[in-house]
N, C-alpha and C positions, 0 to 999 in steps of 0.2 A: 645478591651480595657475595662478595668474595670471602672465602674462609681464610683465616690466618692461623697458622700453627705456631703457638707461642713457645713450643719446645725446640724450635729450630731457628738458626740465625743468630745475629748479634743481640746480646742481652740489653745493651743500652738503647738501641733503636726500638726493640720490642717493648721495653718498660716505658719508654717515652710515649709510644703510640697508645699503650694501654692506659697511661695515666692522664692523657690529654682531656678526656671527658670529665674526670674527677677534678682536675685543676680548673677547668672552665666553670663547672658547677659551683666550686668553692668561691671563685671570683664573683660570680653572679650573686651568691648568697651574701658575700661581704658588701657588695654594692647595695643590695636591698637593705641590709641591717644599718648601713651608714645613712641611707635616705630615710629610713624609719626613725632613727634616732634624731636626725636633724628635724624631721617633721614634728616629733614629740616636743623637742625643746622650742621650736618655733611656736607651737600651740601654747606652751606655758608662757612665753614672752608676750605673745600677742593678746591672748585672752585675759581680760581683767578677772581678778578673783572676786567671787561672790561672797559677801559677808552675810552670815546668817543671823 
């Protein structure tokens, strides 16, 4: 793997390259949370309530 010196070069490009994995991880987490929430509400709507 090629080493990247973060103290040299343009700051915008360096910060963008550095932040891409964090941005992608955040997006995946948001997608998971949305799917989980939709599944939770679908279970509430589909499953009949049991009366004790």
